[in-house]
C-alpha positions as CSV (number, residue, x, y, z in Angstrom):
1,M,116.1,110.4,78.6
2,D,115.1,113.3,79.2
3,Q,115.3,115.0,82.6
4,V,111.9,115.4,84.6
5,S,111.2,117.5,87.5
6,C,111.0,114.9,91.1
7,L,107.1,115.0,92.1
8,C,108.2,115.9,95.6
9,C,111.3,118.2,95.7
10,G,111.0,119.5,91.6
11,R,114.6,119.2,91.7
12,L,115.9,117.5,88.1
13,F,116.7,113.9,87.2
14,T,117.1,110.9,84.8
15,P,114.6,108.6,85.3
16,R,115.4,105.1,85.0
17,N,112.1,104.3,83.3
18,K,109.3,106.5,81.9
19,N,107.0,105.6,85.0
20,Q,109.4,107.2,87.2
21,N,108.2,110.9,88.7
22,Y,110.3,111.2,92.2
23,C,114.3,111.5,92.4
24,S,116.1,108.1,94.8
25,S,116.6,110.4,97.5
26,K,114.9,109.4,101.0
27,K,112.9,111.8,101.6
28,C,111.4,111.6,98.2
29,Q,111.0,108.1,97.8
30,K,109.0,108.1,101.2
31,T,106.8,110.4,99.7
32,R,106.4,108.5,97.3
33,K,105.8,105.2,99.2
34,A,103.4,107.1,101.1
35,D,101.3,108.0,97.7
36,W,101.3,104.3,97.2
37,Q,99.8,103.5,100.0
38,R,97.5,106.4,100.4
39,H,96.2,105.0,97.0
40,K,96.1,101.4,97.2
41,I,94.4,101.4,100.4
42,K,91.4,103.7,98.3
43,T,91.5,101.5,95.3
44,D,91.9,98.1,96.1
45,P,89.6,96.8,99.6
46,D,91.6,93.6,100.1
47,Y,94.8,95.3,101.2
48,K,92.5,98.1,103.0
49,R,91.3,95.0,105.7
50,D,94.6,94.3,105.6
51,Q,96.5,97.0,106.7
52,L,93.5,97.6,109.3
53,I,94.2,93.9,110.6
54,S,98.0,94.2,110.7
55,Q,97.3,97.7,113.2
56,N,94.9,96.2,115.2
57,K,97.7,93.1,115.6
58,W,100.2,95.6,116.3
59,L,98.5,97.8,118.6
60,S,97.3,94.6,120.7
61,A,101.2,93.7,120.8
62,N,102.3,97.2,122.0
63,P,98.5,98.6,124.3
64,D,99.8,101.3,126.0
65,Y,101.7,103.2,123.3
66,W,99.4,105.8,122.8
67,K,99.0,106.8,126.4
68,N,102.8,106.7,126.4
69,Y,102.5,108.5,123.0
70,R,100.7,111.5,124.7
71,S,103.0,111.4,127.8
72,N,106.0,112.4,126.2
73,N,103.9,114.9,123.5
74,P,101.6,116.6,125.7
75,E,101.8,119.8,122.8
76,K,100.4,117.1,120.0
77,A,97.9,115.5,122.7
78,E,96.3,119.0,123.2
79,R,96.6,119.6,119.3
80,N,94.8,116.6,119.2
81,R,92.0,117.7,121.5
82,A,91.8,120.8,119.8
83,L,90.7,119.4,116.0
84,Q,88.5,116.8,118.2
85,R,86.9,119.4,119.3
86,L,86.5,120.7,115.9
87,R,85.0,117.9,114.4
88,N,82.9,117.5,116.8
89,R,81.4,121.0,116.7
90,K,81.0,120.3,113.0
91,R,79.8,117.4,113.3
92,V,76.9,118.7,115.6
93,K,76.3,121.8,113.0
94,Y,75.8,119.8,109.6
95,S,72.8,117.8,111.7
96,Q,71.5,120.4,112.8
97,H,71.6,122.2,108.5
98,Q,72.9,125.0,109.9
99,S,74.7,128.2,107.6
100,K,78.0,126.8,105.9
101,S,79.5,130.4,105.7
102,D,82.1,130.1,108.4
103,I,83.6,127.0,106.3
104,A,86.5,129.3,105.5
105,K,86.9,130.1,109.7
106,M,90.9,130.1,110.5
107,D,90.9,130.9,113.9
108,V,89.5,128.3,116.7
109,R,88.0,131.1,118.9
110,T,84.8,133.0,117.8
111,Q,83.8,136.9,117.9
112,S,81.6,136.8,120.7
113,S,84.3,134.7,123.0
114,M,87.5,137.7,121.8
115,A,85.0,140.6,123.3
116,V,84.7,138.8,126.9
117,N,88.1,138.4,127.5
118,S,90.1,140.5,125.1
119,N,93.1,139.9,127.9
120,L,93.8,136.8,125.9
121,T,97.7,135.9,126.2
122,G,99.3,132.4,125.3
123,Q,100.0,129.5,122.7
124,F,96.9,129.4,120.8
125,W,96.0,126.5,117.6
126,M,94.6,128.8,114.3
127,M,93.2,125.5,112.3
128,P,90.6,125.6,109.6
129,V,87.3,124.1,110.5
130,I,87.1,122.0,107.6
131,A,89.6,122.3,104.8
132,K,92.7,120.4,105.5
133,M,95.7,122.6,106.0
134,D,98.1,122.5,108.4
135,A,97.7,124.1,111.4
136,T,99.3,127.0,112.7
137,K,100.8,127.5,116.5
138,V,100.7,131.3,117.2
139,F,101.3,133.6,120.4
140,L,99.2,136.5,121.4
141,R,100.4,138.9,123.7
142,V,98.5,141.7,124.9
143,V,100.4,145.1,124.3
144,S,99.2,148.2,126.3
145,K,98.2,151.1,124.6
146,G,101.0,153.4,126.1
147,Y,103.8,151.0,124.8
């Protein structure tokens, strides 16, 4: 059989059958399983229901998981809060039928907030409003004009 390119890492490998699209590395197999599960949840209502039951059962057996996770990962908890604020704002905007001209904004801050305080220093999350992309953490520091 001819070599094919792995859908995850792009390396060439010899598949064991014509339906094999991922190489045997652990990372690629993990990606393959996640893709399969995502597809299965979208297309199989019984599987989706069973997954929800299983998650709820695990969560009831581990009630402090999210509390501990947030206290152990404050940066991720703050990022989630910022994303939730964006989701809430988006929900309000579209319920009021406002313009969709700000769909591709990559910065959470508005121009008016920049004008009010131009001495913003610190860490900020640059996030899209609608498009699902990874947020980028940046550090901004004000540099005086005489520098």
